[in-house]
VEXLO-709951 format. One record per residue: x, y, z of N, C-alpha, C in turn; residue number from 1; residue in three letters. Coordinates in steps of 0.2 Angstrom, whole numbers. Layout:
N
+-------+-------+-------+-------+-------+-------+-------+-------+-------+-----+-----+
|    nX |    nY |    nZ |   caX |   caY |   caZ |    cX |    cY |    cZ |   i |  aa |
+-------+-------+-------+-------+-------+-------+-------+-------+-------+-----+-----+
|     X |     Y |     Z |     X |     Y |     Z |     X |     Y |     Z | NUM | ALA |
...
+-------+-------+-------+-------+-------+-------+-------+-------+-------+-----+-----+
END
This chain:
238
+-------+-------+-------+-------+-------+-------+-------+-------+-------+-----+-----+
|    nX |    nY |    nZ |   caX |   caY |   caZ |    cX |    cY |    cZ |   i |  aa |
+-------+-------+-------+-------+-------+-------+-------+-------+-------+-----+-----+
|   -30 |   -40 |   904 |   -34 |   -45 |   906 |   -36 |   -48 |   901 |   1 | MET |
|   -34 |   -56 |   902 |   -36 |   -59 |   897 |   -38 |   -66 |   896 |   2 | VAL |
|   -45 |   -67 |   895 |   -49 |   -73 |   894 |   -46 |   -78 |   891 |   3 | PRO |
|   -45 |   -84 |   893 |   -42 |   -90 |   888 |   -46 |   -94 |   889 |   4 | CYS |
|   -47 |   -99 |   882 |   -51 |  -105 |   882 |   -47 |  -109 |   877 |   5 | TYR |
|   -45 |  -116 |   881 |   -42 |  -120 |   873 |   -36 |  -116 |   871 |   6 | ASN |
|   -31 |  -115 |   875 |   -25 |  -111 |   871 |   -20 |  -112 |   871 |   7 | GLU |
|   -20 |  -118 |   872 |   -13 |  -122 |   874 |    -9 |  -122 |   870 |   8 | GLU |
|   -12 |  -122 |   862 |    -7 |  -122 |   857 |    -5 |  -117 |   854 |   9 | SER |
|    -8 |  -111 |   855 |    -6 |  -106 |   851 |    -5 |   -98 |   857 |  10 | ARG |
|    -3 |  -102 |   862 |    -2 |   -97 |   869 |     3 |   -94 |   869 |  11 | PHE |
|     9 |   -96 |   865 |    17 |   -91 |   863 |    15 |   -84 |   861 |  12 | SER |
|     9 |   -84 |   856 |     7 |   -78 |   855 |     5 |   -73 |   858 |  13 | LEU |
|     3 |   -77 |   863 |     3 |   -74 |   872 |     7 |   -70 |   875 |  14 | LEU |
|    11 |   -74 |   877 |    18 |   -74 |   881 |    23 |   -69 |   878 |  15 | SER |
|    23 |   -70 |   871 |    29 |   -66 |   867 |    25 |   -59 |   865 |  16 | GLU |
|    18 |   -57 |   868 |    17 |   -51 |   864 |    17 |   -47 |   871 |  17 | ALA |
|    15 |   -50 |   877 |    17 |   -46 |   883 |    26 |   -45 |   884 |  18 | PHE |
|    28 |   -51 |   883 |    36 |   -50 |   883 |    39 |   -44 |   880 |  19 | GLU |
|    35 |   -44 |   876 |    38 |   -38 |   871 |    34 |   -32 |   872 |  20 | ASP |
|    30 |   -31 |   876 |    25 |   -26 |   879 |    30 |   -23 |   884 |  21 | PHE |
|    32 |   -27 |   889 |    35 |   -26 |   893 |    42 |   -22 |   892 |  22 | ASP |
|    45 |   -23 |   889 |    51 |   -20 |   886 |    48 |   -12 |   884 |  23 | LYS |
|    43 |   -13 |   883 |    41 |    -4 |   881 |    38 |     0 |   885 |  24 | GLN |
|    34 |    -3 |   889 |    29 |     0 |   895 |    33 |     4 |   900 |  25 | TRP |
|    38 |    -1 |   903 |    42 |     3 |   908 |    39 |     6 |   915 |  26 | GLY |
|    34 |     3 |   916 |    29 |     3 |   922 |    26 |    -3 |   925 |  27 | GLN |
|    24 |    -4 |   934 |    22 |    -9 |   935 |    15 |   -10 |   932 |  28 | GLN |
|    13 |   -15 |   930 |     6 |   -18 |   930 |     5 |   -25 |   930 |  29 | TYR |
|    -2 |   -27 |   930 |    -3 |   -33 |   932 |    -5 |   -37 |   925 |  30 | ASP |
|    -3 |   -42 |   925 |    -6 |   -48 |   918 |   -12 |   -53 |   923 |  31 | VAL |
|   -18 |   -53 |   920 |   -21 |   -56 |   922 |   -25 |   -61 |   919 |  32 | ILE |
|   -25 |   -68 |   920 |   -25 |   -72 |   915 |   -32 |   -77 |   917 |  33 | LEU |
|   -35 |   -76 |   915 |   -43 |   -82 |   916 |   -44 |   -87 |   912 |  34 | VAL |
|   -43 |   -94 |   912 |   -44 |  -101 |   911 |   -54 |  -102 |   911 |  35 | ASP |
|   -55 |  -102 |   907 |   -62 |  -104 |   906 |   -63 |  -110 |   906 |  36 | ASP |
|   -62 |  -114 |   908 |   -64 |  -120 |   909 |   -61 |  -126 |   904 |  37 | GLY |
|   -54 |  -123 |   902 |   -52 |  -127 |   895 |   -51 |  -135 |   896 |  38 | SER |
|   -53 |  -138 |   891 |   -52 |  -144 |   891 |   -43 |  -147 |   888 |  39 | THR |
|   -40 |  -144 |   887 |   -34 |  -145 |   886 |   -29 |  -142 |   893 |  40 | ASP |
|   -22 |  -141 |   891 |   -17 |  -139 |   896 |   -16 |  -132 |   895 |  41 | HIS |
|   -22 |  -126 |   895 |   -21 |  -120 |   896 |   -20 |  -117 |   902 |  42 | THR |
|   -22 |  -121 |   907 |   -19 |  -117 |   915 |   -14 |  -117 |   918 |  43 | PHE |
|   -11 |  -126 |   916 |    -5 |  -127 |   917 |     2 |  -123 |   911 |  44 | GLU |
|    -2 |  -121 |   907 |     2 |  -118 |   902 |     3 |  -110 |   905 |  45 | THR |
|    -2 |  -109 |   907 |    -1 |  -101 |   911 |     1 |  -103 |   915 |  46 | MET |
|     1 |  -107 |   920 |     4 |  -107 |   927 |    11 |  -108 |   926 |  47 | GLN |
|    14 |  -111 |   921 |    21 |  -112 |   919 |    25 |  -105 |   916 |  48 | ALA |
|    22 |  -102 |   912 |    23 |   -95 |   909 |    25 |   -90 |   916 |  49 | TRP |
|    19 |   -89 |   921 |    21 |   -85 |   926 |    26 |   -87 |   931 |  50 | ALA |
|    28 |   -94 |   930 |    34 |   -95 |   934 |    39 |   -95 |   932 |  51 | ALA |
|    40 |   -94 |   925 |    47 |   -94 |   920 |    48 |   -89 |   919 |  52 | GLU |
|    44 |   -83 |   918 |    43 |   -79 |   913 |    48 |   -72 |   918 |  53 | ALA |
|    51 |   -68 |   914 |    56 |   -63 |   916 |    54 |   -58 |   915 |  54 | THR |
|    48 |   -55 |   915 |    45 |   -48 |   915 |    48 |   -43 |   920 |  55 | LEU |
|    50 |   -38 |   917 |    53 |   -33 |   921 |    49 |   -29 |   927 |  56 | SER |
|    42 |   -28 |   923 |    38 |   -23 |   928 |    30 |   -27 |   927 |  57 | PHE |
|    29 |   -31 |   925 |    23 |   -35 |   926 |    21 |   -42 |   929 |  58 | GLY |
|    17 |   -42 |   934 |    15 |   -46 |   937 |    10 |   -50 |   935 |  59 | HIS |
|    11 |   -58 |   934 |     8 |   -62 |   931 |     2 |   -66 |   937 |  60 | ILE |
|    -5 |   -66 |   935 |    -8 |   -70 |   939 |   -15 |   -73 |   936 |  61 | HIS |
|   -14 |   -81 |   938 |   -17 |   -84 |   934 |   -24 |   -86 |   939 |  62 | CYS |
|   -29 |   -86 |   935 |   -35 |   -88 |   937 |   -39 |   -94 |   935 |  63 | LEU |
|   -44 |   -99 |   937 |   -46 |  -102 |   934 |   -53 |  -104 |   934 |  64 | SER |
|   -58 |  -105 |   931 |   -65 |  -106 |   931 |   -65 |  -114 |   930 |  65 | LEU |
|   -70 |  -118 |   936 |   -71 |  -125 |   935 |   -73 |  -126 |   929 |  66 | ASP |
|   -78 |  -122 |   926 |   -81 |  -126 |   919 |   -80 |  -120 |   916 |  67 | GLU |
|   -82 |  -121 |   909 |   -82 |  -116 |   904 |   -89 |  -112 |   904 |  68 | ASN |
|   -90 |  -107 |   905 |   -93 |  -103 |   906 |   -96 |   -96 |   902 |  69 | GLN |
|   -91 |   -95 |   896 |   -92 |   -91 |   892 |   -88 |   -85 |   892 |  70 | GLY |
|   -84 |   -82 |   889 |   -80 |   -76 |   888 |   -82 |   -71 |   893 |  71 | LYS |
|   -89 |   -67 |   892 |   -91 |   -64 |   897 |   -90 |   -65 |   904 |  72 | GLY |
|   -90 |   -71 |   905 |   -91 |   -73 |   914 |   -83 |   -73 |   915 |  73 | ARG |
|   -78 |   -75 |   911 |   -71 |   -76 |   911 |   -68 |   -69 |   913 |  74 | ALA |
|   -71 |   -64 |   907 |   -69 |   -56 |   909 |   -71 |   -53 |   914 |  75 | LEU |
|   -78 |   -55 |   917 |   -79 |   -52 |   922 |   -76 |   -54 |   929 |  76 | GLN |
|   -75 |   -62 |   930 |   -70 |   -65 |   935 |   -63 |   -60 |   935 |  77 | THR |
|   -60 |   -60 |   929 |   -54 |   -56 |   930 |   -55 |   -48 |   932 |  78 | GLY |
|   -61 |   -44 |   929 |   -60 |   -38 |   931 |   -61 |   -36 |   935 |  79 | VAL |
|   -66 |   -39 |   941 |   -68 |   -40 |   948 |   -60 |   -42 |   952 |  80 | MET |
|   -55 |   -42 |   948 |   -51 |   -44 |   953 |   -44 |   -40 |   951 |  81 | GLN |
|   -46 |   -35 |   947 |   -41 |   -30 |   945 |   -42 |   -24 |   950 |  82 | ALA |
|   -35 |   -22 |   953 |   -33 |   -18 |   956 |   -30 |   -11 |   953 |  83 | LYS |
|   -29 |   -11 |   948 |   -24 |    -4 |   946 |   -31 |     0 |   942 |  84 | GLY |
|   -27 |     7 |   942 |   -33 |    13 |   940 |   -36 |    11 |   931 |  85 | ASP |
|   -33 |     8 |   928 |   -37 |     5 |   923 |   -35 |    -1 |   919 |  86 | TRP |
|   -41 |    -5 |   917 |   -42 |   -11 |   915 |   -41 |   -12 |   909 |  87 | ILE |
|   -38 |   -15 |   904 |   -37 |   -16 |   898 |   -38 |   -25 |   897 |  88 | LEU |
|   -42 |   -24 |   891 |   -45 |   -32 |   891 |   -43 |   -33 |   883 |  89 | THR |
|   -40 |   -39 |   882 |   -39 |   -41 |   875 |   -38 |   -48 |   875 |  90 | LEU |
|   -40 |   -51 |   868 |   -41 |   -58 |   866 |   -33 |   -62 |   866 |  91 | ASP |
|   -35 |   -68 |   869 |   -29 |   -72 |   870 |   -24 |   -73 |   862 |  92 | ALA |
|   -27 |   -71 |   858 |   -24 |   -73 |   850 |   -22 |   -67 |   849 |  93 | ASP |
|   -21 |   -61 |   853 |   -18 |   -56 |   851 |   -18 |   -53 |   843 |  94 | MET |
|   -27 |   -54 |   842 |   -26 |   -50 |   837 |   -24 |   -43 |   836 |  95 | ALA |
|   -25 |   -42 |   841 |   -25 |   -33 |   841 |   -19 |   -34 |   849 |  96 | THR |
|   -13 |   -32 |   850 |    -7 |   -35 |   854 |    -7 |   -28 |   858 |  97 | GLN |
|    -4 |   -29 |   866 |    -5 |   -25 |   870 |    -1 |   -18 |   868 |  98 | PRO |
|     6 |   -19 |   863 |     8 |   -13 |   865 |     3 |    -8 |   860 |  99 | HIS |
|    -3 |   -10 |   858 |    -7 |    -5 |   854 |   -11 |     2 |   860 | 100 | GLN |
|   -11 |     0 |   865 |   -10 |     4 |   872 |    -5 |     8 |   870 | 101 | LEU |
|     1 |     8 |   870 |     7 |    14 |   869 |     6 |    18 |   863 | 102 | ILE |
|     4 |    15 |   859 |     1 |    17 |   852 |    -3 |    25 |   853 | 103 | SER |
|    -9 |    23 |   857 |   -15 |    25 |   859 |   -12 |    31 |   863 | 104 | TRP |
|    -9 |    28 |   867 |    -6 |    36 |   872 |    -1 |    41 |   867 | 105 | LEU |
|     3 |    36 |   865 |     8 |    43 |   859 |     4 |    46 |   856 | 106 | LYS |
|    -1 |    47 |   854 |    -7 |    52 |   851 |    -7 |    56 |   855 | 107 | THR |
|    -6 |    59 |   860 |    -9 |    63 |   865 |   -16 |    61 |   868 | 108 | GLY |
|   -18 |    56 |   868 |   -23 |    53 |   872 |   -24 |    54 |   878 | 109 | LEU |
|   -28 |    59 |   881 |   -30 |    61 |   887 |   -35 |    56 |   891 | 110 | GLU |
|   -35 |    51 |   896 |   -39 |    46 |   898 |   -44 |    50 |   901 | 111 | LEU |
|   -50 |    50 |   901 |   -55 |    53 |   906 |   -58 |    47 |   909 | 112 | GLN |
|   -58 |    46 |   915 |   -62 |    43 |   921 |   -70 |    39 |   920 | 113 | GLU |
|   -72 |    43 |   915 |   -82 |    41 |   914 |   -80 |    39 |   907 | 114 | ASP |
|   -75 |    38 |   905 |   -74 |    35 |   896 |   -73 |    27 |   896 | 115 | THR |
|   -75 |    23 |   893 |   -74 |    16 |   890 |   -70 |    18 |   881 | 116 | VAL |
|   -65 |    16 |   882 |   -60 |    16 |   874 |   -60 |    10 |   872 | 117 | TYR |
|   -63 |     9 |   865 |   -63 |     3 |   863 |   -59 |     3 |   855 | 118 | ILE |
|   -56 |    -4 |   853 |   -54 |    -5 |   847 |   -59 |    -5 |   842 | 119 | GLY |
|   -58 |    -1 |   836 |   -63 |     1 |   831 |   -60 |    -3 |   827 | 120 | SER |
|   -62 |    -9 |   822 |   -60 |   -10 |   817 |   -62 |    -8 |   811 | 121 | ARG |
|   -66 |    -4 |   810 |   -69 |     1 |   804 |   -66 |     8 |   805 | 122 | VAL |
|   -62 |    10 |   811 |   -59 |    17 |   811 |   -56 |    17 |   805 | 123 | HIS |
|   -56 |    22 |   803 |   -54 |    25 |   797 |   -44 |    25 |   795 | 124 | SER |
|   -42 |    23 |   803 |   -34 |    23 |   802 |   -31 |    17 |   804 | 125 | GLU |
|   -37 |    12 |   806 |   -35 |     4 |   808 |   -34 |     2 |   803 | 126 | SER |
|   -30 |    -3 |   804 |   -27 |    -6 |   799 |   -27 |   -15 |   801 | 127 | LYS |
|   -31 |   -17 |   796 |   -35 |   -24 |   797 |   -34 |   -29 |   792 | 128 | ILE |
|   -31 |   -35 |   794 |   -31 |   -42 |   790 |   -37 |   -45 |   793 | 129 | ASP |
|   -43 |   -47 |   788 |   -47 |   -51 |   793 |   -52 |   -54 |   785 | 130 | ALA |
|   -54 |   -58 |   785 |   -57 |   -62 |   781 |   -64 |   -57 |   779 | 131 | LYS |
|   -66 |   -58 |   774 |   -72 |   -54 |   769 |   -78 |   -56 |   774 | 132 | TRP |
|   -79 |   -61 |   776 |   -86 |   -64 |   779 |   -86 |   -61 |   786 | 133 | ILE |
|   -80 |   -60 |   790 |   -80 |   -59 |   795 |   -82 |   -51 |   795 | 134 | ARG |
|   -79 |   -47 |   790 |   -79 |   -40 |   790 |   -87 |   -38 |   787 | 135 | ARG |
|   -92 |   -43 |   782 |   -97 |   -43 |   782 |  -103 |   -44 |   788 | 136 | MET |
|  -100 |   -51 |   791 |  -106 |   -49 |   797 |  -105 |   -47 |   802 | 137 | THR |
|   -99 |   -44 |   801 |   -98 |   -37 |   810 |  -103 |   -32 |   806 | 138 | GLY |
|  -101 |   -31 |   800 |  -105 |   -25 |   800 |  -113 |   -24 |   801 | 139 | GLY |
|  -116 |   -30 |   798 |  -122 |   -30 |   799 |  -125 |   -33 |   808 | 140 | ILE |
|  -119 |   -37 |   813 |  -122 |   -36 |   819 |  -120 |   -28 |   822 | 141 | TYR |
|  -116 |   -25 |   820 |  -115 |   -19 |   822 |  -121 |   -12 |   822 | 142 | ASN |
|  -124 |   -16 |   814 |  -131 |   -12 |   813 |  -136 |   -14 |   818 | 143 | LEU |
|  -138 |   -20 |   819 |  -141 |   -23 |   823 |  -140 |   -18 |   830 | 144 | VAL |
|  -134 |   -19 |   832 |  -133 |   -16 |   838 |  -136 |   -11 |   840 | 145 | THR |
|  -134 |    -5 |   832 |  -137 |     2 |   835 |  -144 |     4 |   835 | 146 | ARG |
|  -148 |    -2 |   833 |  -155 |    -3 |   831 |  -159 |    -5 |   839 | 147 | MET |
|  -155 |    -8 |   842 |  -157 |   -10 |   847 |  -154 |    -8 |   855 | 148 | PHE |
|  -151 |    -6 |   855 |  -146 |    -4 |   860 |  -144 |     4 |   860 | 149 | THR |
|  -140 |     5 |   866 |  -140 |    13 |   866 |  -133 |    15 |   865 | 150 | PRO |
|  -130 |     8 |   861 |  -123 |    12 |   858 |  -123 |    14 |   851 | 151 | ILE |
|  -119 |    18 |   849 |  -119 |    21 |   843 |  -111 |    19 |   840 | 152 | ARG |
|  -108 |    15 |   842 |  -100 |    13 |   839 |  -100 |    10 |   833 | 153 | GLU |
|   -97 |    10 |   829 |   -97 |     5 |   823 |   -94 |     0 |   824 | 154 | LEU |
|   -90 |    -3 |   830 |   -87 |    -9 |   830 |   -87 |   -10 |   838 | 155 | ASP |
|   -92 |   -16 |   840 |   -91 |   -16 |   847 |   -88 |   -23 |   849 | 156 | THR |
|   -86 |   -26 |   845 |   -82 |   -34 |   846 |   -76 |   -36 |   847 | 157 | GLN |
|   -74 |   -30 |   844 |   -66 |   -31 |   846 |   -62 |   -31 |   852 | 158 | CYS |
|   -59 |   -34 |   856 |   -57 |   -37 |   861 |   -54 |   -34 |   865 | 159 | GLY |
|   -50 |   -27 |   860 |   -47 |   -22 |   864 |   -51 |   -16 |   867 | 160 | PHE |
|   -51 |   -16 |   874 |   -54 |   -12 |   877 |   -52 |   -10 |   883 | 161 | LYS |
|   -53 |    -3 |   885 |   -48 |     0 |   891 |   -55 |     3 |   895 | 162 | LEU |
|   -55 |     1 |   900 |   -59 |     4 |   906 |   -56 |     8 |   911 | 163 | TYR |
|   -58 |    12 |   915 |   -55 |    16 |   920 |   -60 |     9 |   926 | 164 | PRO |
|   -54 |    10 |   931 |   -57 |     4 |   935 |   -64 |     4 |   939 | 165 | ASN |
|   -65 |    10 |   940 |   -71 |    12 |   945 |   -78 |     8 |   940 | 166 | ALA |
|   -78 |    11 |   935 |   -85 |    11 |   931 |   -83 |     4 |   928 | 167 | LEU |
|   -77 |     0 |   927 |   -79 |    -7 |   925 |   -80 |   -11 |   929 | 168 | GLY |
|   -77 |    -9 |   933 |   -79 |   -16 |   939 |   -88 |   -14 |   941 | 169 | ARG |
|   -89 |    -7 |   941 |   -97 |    -7 |   941 |  -102 |   -12 |   937 | 170 | ASP |
|   -99 |   -10 |   930 |  -104 |   -13 |   925 |  -102 |   -20 |   924 | 171 | ILE |
|   -97 |   -24 |   925 |   -96 |   -29 |   924 |   -97 |   -34 |   929 | 172 | PHE |
|  -100 |   -30 |   936 |  -103 |   -32 |   943 |  -109 |   -35 |   941 | 173 | SER |
|  -114 |   -30 |   937 |  -120 |   -32 |   934 |  -120 |   -36 |   928 | 174 | LYS |
|  -116 |   -39 |   924 |  -115 |   -42 |   918 |  -120 |   -47 |   921 | 175 | LEU |
|  -124 |   -51 |   916 |  -129 |   -56 |   916 |  -130 |   -59 |   909 | 176 | ARG |
|  -125 |   -57 |   904 |  -122 |   -60 |   898 |  -117 |   -64 |   898 | 177 | THR |
|  -116 |   -69 |   898 |  -109 |   -75 |   900 |  -106 |   -75 |   893 | 178 | PRO |
|  -110 |   -75 |   886 |  -107 |   -77 |   881 |  -102 |   -72 |   878 | 179 | GLY |
|  -103 |   -72 |   870 |  -100 |   -69 |   867 |  -103 |   -63 |   865 | 180 | TRP |
|  -109 |   -60 |   868 |  -113 |   -53 |   867 |  -112 |   -50 |   874 | 181 | ALA |
|  -107 |   -51 |   877 |  -105 |   -49 |   884 |  -105 |   -42 |   882 | 182 | HIS |
|  -101 |   -40 |   877 |   -98 |   -33 |   875 |  -105 |   -30 |   873 | 183 | ASP |
|  -110 |   -30 |   873 |  -116 |   -26 |   871 |  -118 |   -24 |   876 | 184 | ILE |
|  -118 |   -30 |   882 |  -121 |   -29 |   888 |  -118 |   -22 |   893 | 185 | GLU |
|  -112 |   -25 |   893 |  -105 |   -19 |   896 |  -106 |   -13 |   894 | 186 | VAL |
|  -107 |   -13 |   887 |  -105 |    -5 |   884 |  -114 |    -3 |   884 | 187 | LEU |
|  -117 |    -4 |   885 |  -125 |    -2 |   885 |  -125 |     1 |   893 | 188 | SER |
|  -123 |    -3 |   898 |  -122 |    -2 |   906 |  -117 |     5 |   906 | 189 | ARG |
|  -112 |     4 |   903 |  -108 |     9 |   903 |  -111 |    17 |   901 | 190 | ALA |
|  -114 |    16 |   895 |  -120 |    22 |   892 |  -124 |    24 |   899 | 191 | VAL |
|  -128 |    19 |   901 |  -131 |    20 |   905 |  -131 |    23 |   912 | 192 | LYS |
|  -126 |    21 |   913 |  -123 |    23 |   919 |  -120 |    31 |   919 | 193 | GLU |
|  -120 |    34 |   912 |  -118 |    40 |   914 |  -112 |    40 |   909 | 194 | GLY |
|  -108 |    35 |   908 |  -101 |    34 |   905 |  -101 |    36 |   899 | 195 | GLY |
|   -96 |    37 |   894 |   -97 |    38 |   888 |   -91 |    32 |   884 | 196 | GLU |
|   -92 |    31 |   879 |   -89 |    25 |   874 |   -86 |    29 |   866 | 197 | VAL |
|   -79 |    28 |   866 |   -74 |    30 |   863 |   -71 |    27 |   858 | 198 | LYS |
|   -73 |    27 |   852 |   -66 |    23 |   846 |   -63 |    24 |   845 | 199 | SER |
|   -59 |    20 |   844 |   -49 |    23 |   843 |   -48 |    17 |   838 | 200 | LEU |
|   -42 |    19 |   834 |   -40 |    13 |   828 |   -35 |     8 |   833 | 201 | PRO |
|   -35 |     2 |   828 |   -30 |    -3 |   831 |   -28 |    -6 |   824 | 202 | VAL |
|   -24 |   -10 |   826 |   -20 |   -13 |   822 |   -22 |   -20 |   823 | 203 | VAL |
|   -27 |   -24 |   820 |   -30 |   -31 |   821 |   -28 |   -36 |   816 | 204 | TRP |
|   -25 |   -42 |   817 |   -23 |   -47 |   812 |   -28 |   -53 |   814 | 205 | VAL |
|   -29 |   -57 |   809 |   -35 |   -63 |   809 |   -30 |   -68 |   811 | 206 | HIS |
|   -33 |   -73 |   817 |   -28 |   -78 |   818 |   -31 |   -85 |   817 | 207 | ARG |
|   -28 |   -90 |   814 |   -32 |   -97 |   814 |   -34 |  -100 |   821 | 208 | GLU |
|   -39 |  -103 |   821 |   -40 |  -105 |   828 |   -46 |  -102 |   831 | 209 | GLY |
|   -49 |   -98 |   826 |   -54 |   -93 |   832 |   -60 |   -99 |   835 | 210 | ALA |
|   -61 |   -96 |   840 |   -67 |  -101 |   844 |   -74 |  -100 |   841 | 211 | LYS |
|   -75 |   -94 |   839 |   -82 |   -91 |   836 |   -85 |   -94 |   830 | 212 | ILE |
|   -91 |   -96 |   828 |   -93 |   -99 |   823 |   -96 |   -93 |   819 | 213 | ASN |
|   -93 |   -90 |   814 |   -95 |   -85 |   814 |  -104 |   -83 |   810 | 214 | VAL |
|  -106 |   -89 |   807 |  -114 |   -90 |   806 |  -119 |   -91 |   812 | 215 | LEU |
|  -114 |   -97 |   814 |  -120 |  -101 |   821 |  -120 |   -96 |   825 | 216 | LYS |
|  -113 |   -94 |   830 |  -114 |   -90 |   834 |  -115 |   -82 |   833 | 217 | ASP |
|  -115 |   -80 |   826 |  -117 |   -74 |   825 |  -127 |   -73 |   825 | 218 | GLY |
|  -129 |   -79 |   823 |  -137 |   -80 |   823 |  -138 |   -78 |   832 | 219 | LEU |
|  -134 |   -83 |   836 |  -134 |   -83 |   844 |  -134 |   -74 |   847 | 220 | ARG |
|  -128 |   -70 |   844 |  -128 |   -66 |   846 |  -133 |   -60 |   843 | 221 | MET |
|  -134 |   -61 |   838 |  -141 |   -58 |   836 |  -146 |   -58 |   840 | 222 | PHE |
|  -149 |   -64 |   843 |  -153 |   -65 |   847 |  -153 |   -61 |   854 | 223 | LEU |
|  -145 |   -63 |   857 |  -144 |   -60 |   862 |  -144 |   -53 |   863 | 224 | GLU |
|  -143 |   -51 |   857 |  -143 |   -43 |   856 |  -151 |   -40 |   858 | 225 | THR |
|  -153 |   -42 |   853 |  -162 |   -41 |   855 |  -163 |   -39 |   861 | 226 | VAL |
|  -162 |   -47 |   865 |  -164 |   -49 |   873 |  -159 |   -40 |   877 | 227 | ILE |
|  -154 |   -41 |   875 |  -150 |   -36 |   880 |  -152 |   -31 |   880 | 228 | ILE |
|  -156 |   -27 |   873 |  -158 |   -22 |   874 |  -165 |   -20 |   876 | 229 | GLY |
|  -169 |   -24 |   876 |  -174 |   -25 |   881 |  -172 |   -25 |   888 | 230 | ARG |
|  -168 |   -29 |   890 |  -167 |   -28 |   897 |  -164 |   -22 |   900 | 231 | MET |
|  -159 |   -20 |   896 |  -156 |   -12 |   898 |  -162 |    -7 |   896 | 232 | ILE |
|  -167 |    -7 |   892 |  -173 |    -3 |   893 |  -176 |    -3 |   897 | 233 | LYS |
|  -177 |   -10 |   901 |  -181 |   -11 |   907 |  -179 |    -8 |   913 | 234 | GLN |
|  -172 |   -11 |   914 |  -168 |    -8 |   920 |  -166 |    -3 |   919 | 235 | GLU |
|  -166 |     1 |   915 |  -164 |     8 |   916 |  -171 |    15 |   914 | 236 | TYR |
|  -175 |    10 |   913 |  -182 |    15 |   911 |  -182 |    22 |   916 | 237 | LYS |
|  -184 |    28 |   913 |  -186 |    32 |   918 |  -179 |    36 |   920 | 238 | GLY |
+-------+-------+-------+-------+-------+-------+-------+-------+-------+-----+-----+
END
């Protein structure tokens, strides 16, 4: 499940990644793309790929929001349409590619239906190509997350996450944070609903054209995290 916003110019990163994944996966799966009210031709590009792609096992579904509502809302829209047993979310820039899932499973990982598996860029086995300011602000932000929320993982912002369908649909149905800090609310709800969150290594590559402004959006995410922490505490008190 991939949220997309103004990805026309680099959509080939997505299409090529899934075409490569399709050759390796060998099982039926759905690709759910959600256009978050793009102002370019992202949705038309998505539809063209869906019509022309020659995936052997993948079925492409294109959804569109009338206006830009935020990454969290786009993810919520896609997750609520997912039919498979597991829901993989990842970023449109393919900073971590879908075949990372195959790498996880090859390690002998036994998936548990009460656990959300998240890519962690600070995992000792991860291979990361990131700018120093992203590493620094990410570390600070995740410290704040552990201070104000029930989450204890060291990296919550990597877009590569795997949810069991029932738990994923449950926590996303309650999502109240439409923007970048949605991860914090979703994972907090997972913990409070009795689930677990487990960090796994990823290969992550910085892509040019990122939609997030590290400083401006970082401050907003900090404030949202504090608000989310209070909201979750109130909702699940006792």
